[in-house]
Every structure is written in structure tokens, then in C-alpha cells.
C-alpha positions in Angstrom: -11.5 -69.6 -21.9 -12.9 -65.7 -22.2 -15.2 -64.8 -24.5 -15.6 -61.3 -25.9 -18.9 -59.6 -27.0 -16.7 -58.9 -30.3 -17.1 -63.0 -31.1 -13.2 -63.6 -29.7 -12.2 -66.3 -28.0 -9.2 -66.7 -25.8 -7.6 -69.1 -23.3 -6.3 -67.4 -20.7 -6.4 -67.3 -16.4 -8.6 -64.8 -14.5 -6.2 -63.3 -12.4 -8.7 -60.4 -10.6 -12.1 -58.4 -11.1 -12.2 -55.2 -10.0 -15.3 -52.2 -10.7 -13.6 -51.4 -13.6 -13.0 -54.8 -15.4 -11.1 -57.9 -15.4 -7.7 -58.5 -15.4 -6.3 -61.8 -16.9 -3.0 -63.6 -17.9 -2.9 -65.5 -22.0 -0.7 -66.6 -24.1 -2.5 -65.3 -27.1 -2.6 -61.9 -26.2 -0.2 -58.7 -24.6 -3.6 -57.3 -23.3 -4.0 -58.2 -19.4 -7.2 -56.0 -18.9 -10.3 -56.0 -20.2 -13.6 -54.0 -19.6 -16.8 -55.5 -18.2 -18.6 -54.2 -21.3 -16.4 -56.3 -23.1 -17.0 -59.6 -21.6 -19.4 -62.0 -22.7 -18.1 -64.7 -20.4 -15.6 -66.4 -19.1 -15.7 -70.8 -18.6 -14.2 -72.5 -15.7 -12.3 -75.5 -17.5 -10.3 -77.2 -14.5 -11.1 -75.3 -11.5 -10.1 -76.8 -8.1 -13.5 -76.7 -6.3 -16.7 -74.2 -7.0 -18.4 -73.4 -4.3 -22.1 -74.3 -3.9 -24.4 -71.8 -2.4 -26.6 -72.5 0.1 -30.2 -70.2 -0.3 -29.6 -68.3 2.5 -26.0 -66.7 0.8 -27.9 -66.7 -2.2 -30.1 -64.4 -1.0 -27.6 -62.2 0.8 -25.7 -62.0 -2.3 -28.8 -60.6 -3.7 -28.7 -58.1 -1.7 -28.4 -54.4 -3.3 -26.7 -52.0 -0.3 -28.6 -49.0 -0.2 -25.6 -47.0 -1.0 -25.1 -48.9 -4.0 -28.7 -48.6 -5.2 -27.8 -46.7 -8.0 -25.0 -48.7 -9.6 -25.3 -52.4 -8.4 -22.5 -54.5 -7.8 -21.9 -57.4 -10.3 -21.8 -60.9 -8.8 -19.9 -63.5 -10.8 -21.8 -67.2 -9.9 -20.1 -70.4 -10.8 -23.5 -72.6 -13.0 -21.6 -76.0 -14.2 -18.5 -75.2 -15.7 -19.3 -71.4 -16.5 -18.9 -68.5 -14.4 -22.2 -66.1 -15.0 -21.9 -62.8 -14.0 -25.7 -61.2 -12.1 -26.4 -57.7 -12.9 -28.4 -56.9 -9.4 -31.8 -55.1 -10.0 -31.9 -51.4 -9.5 
């Protein structure tokens, strides 16, 4: 389930995530791409396996590389059935 900031919600499958946005497939729309700014959240309904992060790996994921300080990455982190995005602090 993909929830957009406009309030629209569609059933879909995330195909890939890039720096520009997220590519997805959904029988409810012909659109296959949404910019990060347009997406509120993505809910995982039947994932085969969600990796759990130990404390050491989580700290590494929160580390911002020096060359990305002005435009830090966004990480997708599974939290229960919802995948949250964490925008790293500058």
C-alpha cells in the first residue's frame, strides 16, 4: 500500500527506489513513478522477510558520508509492518 501526501492511497508493489523517487507497479494507475516529495509512506503487507538491524549496523546506516553532507541520503527502515524513511540530519 502506497500513501501519497495528497491523501490518495493505492495498492502496489515497490520495484526500486532511486535518488529521484520510487518506481512501483499498481493495477490502479498507469503511473509507474513518484518523486520522494509525493510519498507519505509505504506499508508492507506481506513481506517474505524483513531484516532486523543490530545496533552496530543501525549506527553505520545513520552515518552520513562527507561527500553527501549537503544532500544526505534517505534510508528505508522496516518498523513492524511499515517501512519508514529516515532523512539523515545535516
